[in-house]
N, C-alpha and C positions, 0 to 999 in steps of 0.2 A: 812579138817575142816575149815581152813582159808577161802577157797573159798565159802563154805556153809555159814559161818558167814557173809561174805561180801554180799552174795546174800540176806540173811535175813535182814540185815541192809538197803540195797537198797530198798527192798520190803516194809519195815516198813516206810522209809522215803517217798516212793512214795505214799503209803496209806495215811499217815498224810497230804501230800501235796494236794492229790486228794480230801480227805474228807473236808479239810478246804476250798479248792477252791469251792467245791459244796455248802457248807454251806453259804459262802460269796455270791455266785451267787444267791442262792434261797432267800437271804435276800431281793432282789430287783426284781427278775424275777419269774413269775408264775412257779410252778413245772409242767412240761409238761406231765409226765407220771411216774407211780411208778411200782415196781415189782409186787405188787398185781393186778394192772390194767393189766398188760401184761399177767399175768398168769390166768386171769379171762376168762373162756371159754364162758361167756355170752356176751362178747363184752364190750365196754366202752362208757358210756354216761356221759359227764361231761361238766361243763361250769363254768370256773373260774370267780369269782366275788370278788371285793375288799370288805373288811370287812364293809365299809361305805354303801355297797349295800346289806348287810345282816342284817335282822331285829335283834334288840337287844334281842327280846324274844328268838331267836335261840341261841345267845351266852349265855344268862342267863340260858337257858334250859340245855345246855350241861354242864355248871358249876354245876348246881343243881343235875344233874344226874351222872356225871362222876368224878367231881373233885372240891369239894367245897372249897378247899384250894389253887386253881389255882393261885391266885394273891399273896399268902403269902409264898408258898414254892419255893425252888430253883430248882425245876424240879423233886423232889422226895418227896413223902409223906411217911415218914419213919414209922409213926404210922399205916398207911393203909398197908404198906408192912409187918410190924410185925403181924398185925391181919391176913393178908392173909396166912402167913407162919404157924400161929397157926391153922387156919381152915384147910388148906391143910394137916397138920400133922394128923388130925383127920380122914382123909379119905373122900371119896365122890368126888363130882365134884370139879375139880381144879379151884380155883379163884385167880385172880391177884390183885395187888394193884397199877396198873399203873396209873400214872397221864396223863393228856391231853398232857403234854410235851413229856413224854415217848411214848405215842401212835403216836404222830406226828413224832417223830424221827424214830420209827419203820415203820410207813406207807410210809414215803418219802424215806428213805435211805436203808431200809432193807427188810426183808420178813416176812411173817406170820409164826407162829409156835414157839415152845419153844426152850429150849436148852440153856445151860450156855454160850456158845460162842456168840449166837445171843443176849442174854440178856447183855452180856458184851459190845458188840458194841452198843446196844441200850442206855446203860448208857453213853458211850462216846459221842454219838451224842446228847444225851439229854443235857449234859454239854455244848456242843458247841452251840446248838441253844439257850439255856438259855442266854448264855453270848453274842452271836453275834446277834441274832434276836430280843430277848426281847418278853415280853408276848403278846403284840398286834399282832405281826407278827406270832408268833406261833399259836394263836387262828385263825388267818386269813388262814394260810396254813391248819390247822386241818379241818376247815370247808369247805375246797376245795378239799381235798384228801380223807377224811373219806368215807367209803363205806356206802351209804344210801339206798341201795336196790340191787336187782339182776342186775348186770351190771351197776349200777348207783353210781356215786361218786360226793360228794360234796352236800352242802346245796341247791344250786341253782337247780341242776338236780333233787334233791329229791323233792323239793317243786313243781317243774314242773310236776314231775311224779305223785305225790300223790294228789295235790291240784289244779293243773293247774294254778299256779300262781307263781310270782317271790318270791325268798327268802327274798326280801326286805319288804314284807308285811305279814309276818306270824303272826297269832294270838298266844297267849300263849298256847292254846290247841294244835294247829297244831305243833308248835315248840316242845312242850313236847312229843308229840307222835313220832315225828321223833327222838328225843333224846332217848326215851325209847327203840327204835328199834336198836340204834347204836351197842350195843354189839353183836347182831345177825341179821344183816340186811336182810340176805337171808331167815330167818325163822320167824321173828316177823312182824306182820301186822301193818301197819301205819294207813290205812284208816279205817278199821273196827276191831280194836283190841277187844279182849273179856277177861273176867275173870281177872286173875292177871295182864295181860299186861295193860288192860284199867285202872285198879286201880293204877298201877305204873305210868302210863302216867298222871293221874289226880293228883297224888302226886307231880310229877315234876312240873306240871303247877302251883300248889299251891305254890311251893317253888321259882318260878320265881320272884315273888314280894319280897321275903325275900332276894334273891340275890341282888336285887337293893337296898332295904332299908339298908341292912347290909354292903354295899359297896364291896361285894364279887367280883364285876367286875370293881373295881376302877382302876386296872392296865391297863384296856382296855379303859375305858371312864373316863378320869381324867378331 
């Protein structure tokens, strides 16, 4: 029993040291690859860009679409989580209440899929990146590792794929359509969306101006 306890203690210390080291490293160094990319049978197309080379429309679009409280929460939107729990208790399609910070933690350090163990690790890494990276770096990493299409990762690769242009010059409509597809990038069309998806993209595009006027991106563009 004593030997087992010692092993568990060493494993825990090793995990804490490794996780902290990776978070510190990726505060300054581009994330080279993620588990999601490695497990993608469609290959990997990506091109890391600093946030200064990604149009503000893209930043504001993902805030409008994914996480309106990004600049004001500590990594967790408790109201959204409570609403998601209530909706899921009613049955039907499972919905999450994850923030951009949580999605970034999952995308960089973990794997896709649910489970309480993975969600626990996600919460742990979310706390770390909120404290060590800060909001601007979290957004920069998110927009470089998020899946934006089949075998396509990051805003730059997505912009090149869909619009044959750099992510540095996206229009509100282009940014909104990419943001609308983020939850299901393999299934949702960016170039020619129809029906609900087109309306959803138009709604996001309309909200981009509100994000700017209301200072919902103030933690990024101070």
